[in-house]
N, C-alpha and C positions, 0 to 999 in steps of 0.2 A: 218171552215173546217179543218179537220185533214189531213195532208199530210203524205202519206205512201210511202216508197220506193217500188220498184218492188218486192223485196224479201218479204216484209211485206204484200203486196197485195196477193201474192201467198199463204202466210201463212194464211191469212184470208179465202181464198178459201178452202184450205186444212182443216182448222178448221171447217168451215161451212159444208163441205162434210163429215167430221168425225161425226159431230153432226147429220146430216141427216141419215147416215148409222147406227148410234147408235139407232136413233129413229125407223128406219125400222127393226133393229134387235129386238127391244122390241116389235114392233107391230106384228112381225112374231113369237111370242111366244119364244123369247130368242134364235134366230138362232145364233149359236156361230160364224159362218163365217161372218155375217154382223156386229155383235158386235166387233169382232176382227178387221175387216177392219175399223170400226168407231174409235176404239181406236188408231190404227196405224196412221190414217189420222189426228186425233186430236193432237197426240203427235208431228208429223211432222210439223203440222201447228203452234203449240206453239213454237217449236224451230225456225221456220222461222220468226215468229212475234217478239219474244224477244231476239233471239240469243241463241247459245248453252251454253255459259258461264252463262248467266243470268238464263237460264232454270235449269241448274245444281244447281246454287245458290238457286233458288226458292225451288226446291224439297228437298234440303239437309238442309234447315233451321231447327234448333232444335225444333222450335214451330210447324213445319209442318211435322215432322218425322213420327208421327203416321198416318197422312193422306197419306203420300207417301208410307208407308208400306202397308196400306190397298189398295191403288190404284194399286200398282205394283202386289200385291198378287191377286187382282181381275182380272187384265189383264192376269196374268199367269193362273188362273183357267179357264178363258174364252178360252184361247188358248189350254187348256187341255180338252176342251169340257164339262166343268162343268159350263154351261152358267148362270144358275139362281143363284147359290151360288156365282160365280164370280161377277155377276151384283150387288148383295146385298153388297158384300164386297167393290166393286169399288165405289158404291154409298156413303158409309161411308167415303171412301177416298176422293171423290170429295167434300163432305161437309167439311171435315177437311182441304182440300187444298184451295178450292175456296169459302168457306163460307163467308169470309170477303168481297167478291166482289158482293154478291147478291144485296145489297142495291144500289150499283152503277149501276148494270145492270138494276134494276127496274127503277131507275131514268132516265137512258138512254132510255129505252123502252117507258117511258111515253112521250118522246119528239117525238116519231114516230106517224104520224097522226091517224091512226085507232086503233092501238094497245094502244096508249096513252089514247084515249078516254075510252077504255075498262078497262084499269088498274086504271084509275082515277074515275071510277064510284063510287058514294057514298056508295053503298052496298059492293063493292069488295075492295075498297082501304084500309080500316082498316085491313082487313084480310091479304092482300098482304103485307102491311107495317109490320105487326107483323111477318109474315113468313120470310120476307127479312131482318128483324132486323133493320128497319128504325125507328129511334126514333122520335116520334111526340109528341108534348105537347098538352094536351087538353086545349082548349080555351073557 
């Protein structure tokens, strides 16, 4: 069991809320208000989970600079009511920033009862592993 401080628990809630608002913004044909709210909640949650100094360190790494620039420009375009272009640019930024974590996220999701069964299905698992960048050796 992972023990989280109260601040980190609030951060997980903010991040989950940001993700939900971001999905609602996409489902409502790129509503810029919902996308902006999702971005703000996600960033606040990230700061609460890992702390302000580690957040700045993460976003300013030289290897993550291109992702940070695309992510920030995407958020700025969404706030300026250019939701679709901002979403596309922000998606590239998210891939650049968090692409290394996709394999870990998929492995974690496979430990959840119903979602894990779906992600481990023999027809879906190879495709998901390839998209997440999980290295599997053929036996």
